[in-house]
C-alpha positions, 0 to 999 in steps of 0.5 A: 504530495498532491492528493488526486481528487481532494483540493488542498483548501478543503482538507479539513472537511475530509473528516467524519462529522463526529470528529467535528462534533466531538471537537466542539464538545472538547472546545466547550469543555476547555480540553486542549491537553496533549493526546496521543492516538495509536494507529494499528491493525488488530489482526492480520487479514486472511493469509497475511503473515506480515503487513507493509507500512505505506501511506506515511507520506500522504499523512505528513502532507495532509497534517502539514497542510490541515486547515479549514478554508473560508468556504469550509467554515461557511459550509459548516456554519450552514449545517446549523449545529456548530456555534460561532466561537467554535467556528472561529476557533476552527478557522485558525486550526493548524496541526501543531503536534508530532508523529512517530511512525514506522518508516514506509516499506518496513514490515509490521504486524498485528497490534503493533502501532504503525503510527502514533500522533501526539497533539492537542486533542482536537487536532489529533482527533480531527486527523483520524478519518484521513489517516486511517483512509490512506494508511489502511488503503496503502498498507493493504495494496503494498502488502498484496503487491509484495505477496505477488513479488514473492510469488513471481520468484524473480519474474518481472511484474507490472501494474495494470490495475488503473481501470478497475481500482476504486477511483483515481486516487486508488489507482495512483496509490496502487501504482506507487505501492506496487513499485515499493513492493518490487514491481518494475513498472506501471501502465498508468502514465500519470502515476509514472510521471508523478512518482518517477516509475517506469511506464509500460504497456502493450496493446488492446484487443480493439487495436487488433479488431480495428484492422482486417486481420491480426497479422496486419495489426501486428505489422502496423504496431511493429512498424510504429515501435520496432524496438518495443513491440509486445504482441497481444495473442488472444484476440482470436486464437492464441496459438494462431496469434503466436504463429503470426507473431513469429512472422512479425518477429522475422520481419523485425529481425530482417530490419535489425530489430527484435520483438520484445515479447508476446502477451497471453490475456486469457485461457489456461496460462500454463498450457498456453504458455508451453505451446507458445514457448515451443512455437517461438523456440522452434522458430529460433526466437528464444529471446522473445519473452512471454507476458501473461495478464488477466485475473492474476494475483499471488495465488495464481502466480504462485500456482503458475510458478510452482507448475513451471510455466514458461512465463517471464513477466506478469501484468497484474491488475484488478485483483491486486488493485482492489486487494480482492481477497482481503479488501479491508482490514481492522485498522483502528486509531485509538486514544492511548494517552490524554493529558499524561494519563494512559487510557485504553478501550475495553470492548470485547474483542477490541481491547487496546493497549495504553500509553505511547508505545515503541516496537522493538525488532530483535534479530537472530545471530544471522541477522534475520528477523526473530521477534518483535516486542511492543513496549512503552515509548520510554523503554529500551531494548539494546538487543532490538531496533526501535521501529517508530521514528520521529517524523513530524515535530511542531507540526512540520516534517522532520525531514524530506520524504524518503525517495521511493527507491529507498522505501523499495530497498527497505521492503526488499531487505525486510522480506529478505530477512523474514522467514520463508514460512511467514511469507508463504502465500497460503497459510503462512506461519505466525511471526512472534510479537510479545508485549513487554512486561512494563506495558503488560503491567500498565495495561492491567493497572489501567484496566483495573482503574477503569473497571473500578471507575465504572 
């Protein structure tokens, strides 16, 4: 995967300075033993009953190509804080470790490791910044988009977020994550080309304003795209726009074509959709669909669907593209084992679980998700599915990247198997997650050892 704004030769520099200063201290101390880092979210963001794993493909691509170019080494030398022997070492750094991860598209929950990296400590430490950057962003976006799909209750969704996401990389990742979540299309042409997502689009108010009348603009567009016209109604007055759309639809019918849809982009969507639907139906245009866009996310979608608004499709952008109600998560990448010694953090409110771990998913008799158990990686729960899979070994991916449609199917299946109360848009139920007795015993043991040592 090509990172949209990050030259491959500079991948090594996409890290926080303290990762490099720690690396030099490790190097000076001769510390090169295997370390395991665990990536997890401490608590679900507001109103989230679940999280969607996303971003793994970018992480594996990054790790497989992690290196410091000659130009990067020259820059680090110019900073003046790194020794020559460390920079010589850094010039040869490649990721040689392994990664176990929850596959993209699977659901996970607070405190569960979504990814674990095991590698020589310097390699694993240097990767922290990029890993959190990508998995945090894409998990937030995929989760927000999945909630929109649930709220829409089968109505079509298209990603309209590109122009207001936080940068070009985020726009591309939003398109990918929304498709994983179940959206049908994206307005971003580059994302459509890169990820194989169907492109979609309508028209802007500027197109209509460029003509002397709305009807003239509508007709010009319909003449150009007679089989894929969606008319934007609200440039001047939505109801008048609907009446003009009827005229265009009749002209298209006369020529053997059909108007696809009309689009509402402002105002009271529930009221306007009912008025527009009535106008279309009275004209015998019951096949013309209504698309709504503008300031929508899962909360508005839920309200409109519950109210029975006759809207067939939604274009969602700004709020979803920045995960507006939950734009950050408490994601952490913590050392859990060094040189065979389990370790943990004891900070108030930020206690971590020691050791390499596995998540076991248990289902009920009907095949629905019942509860998860966070255990140690060597444990076995025959009644549970082990979620973390080996995805990288010896610095190389263990197989090709999963097709986007397969990731999409994974998520659809997990959501189908999840209790409706946990998927609720507002105030969802909490999914049961417990810690295995063996992991709890290790946690107590390590905590006591650390308290004694301090």
